N, C-alpha and C positions, 0 to 999 in steps of 0.2 A: 120349764114351768116357772111362773113368777113366785117369789117368796110371799109369805103372808104379809110381811111388812110392805112389800111393793104393792100388793093388792089394797092394803089399808091406805097407803099414801095416795094411790091413784083415786080411790073413792073420795078421800078428803079433798084432794086438789080439784076434783070435779064438783065439789059441793054436795056430794051424796052422803051426808051425815046428819045425824040428829044429836042433840044433847038433852039429857034428862034434867029435871028440875034440880036433882042432886048435883049434877055436874055444873049447872049454872050457878048454884049456891057456892060451890067450891071455887069457881072462878071469881065470884064476887069477894069472898073472904080473902083470897090470895091476891086480889087486885090484878086479875088476868083478863084478857079479852080472847075472843075466838081467834084473832090473828096470832096470839101467843100460842094457843093450842095447835093451830095449823102449822106454825113454824116448828114447834117441838116435834110434831109427827113427821114433818118433812126432814128434820135433821137428827132425829132421835133413833133409839133402838128398842127392840123388844127386850124387856127385863124379865118378864115372867109370862108363862102360859098356864092358865088355870082351867082344869077340865072337870072339876068337882060339882059344877052347877048343872042341874038338869035342863036349864034353859039354853045351855050351849057354852062353848068355850069362851073364856074371857082372856083378853090380852092386855098386859100392862106395858105401856110404852113410856120411856123417860127420854127427855131431851130439853134443849134450851128454849126458853121463851124468847121473844124478840129482843129483850134487854139482857139476855144471858143467864137469867135465873134458871136453875134446873127445876123442871116441873114433871109431874107424872100424871098419867091418864089411864083409866081402865075402860076398855071398850069391848064390844061384841059385834061380830058381823051379822048383818040382817039378811034374811032370805032374799031380799031384793038386790043384794050385792053392795048395799050401803053399809054404813058404820053407825052404831049407837054408842055415843060416848057417855059412860055411866058415871064416872068420877073424875074430877080434876083436882089436883093438889100441888102445892109448892113443896118441893123436897127440901128437907133441912140438912 
């Protein structure tokens, strides 16, 4: 059975993801692009699993942007099998 990270990576690689306005704003503030987010998911790891939200489990993934900066993202799986990227930030 594939791991959660494998499932998330496959969905993102296939373009089956959405970003919230909050995530888009985080990318803008941190001077990141969707390519940076895709790269970080492809090469990163799950840092935390959060199960306290009634809307569903959230996953925090950290990894390198295309230029090597470490970034973090919080996401949730959608019922469709896609991914909703909720937050994007540059890790200090």
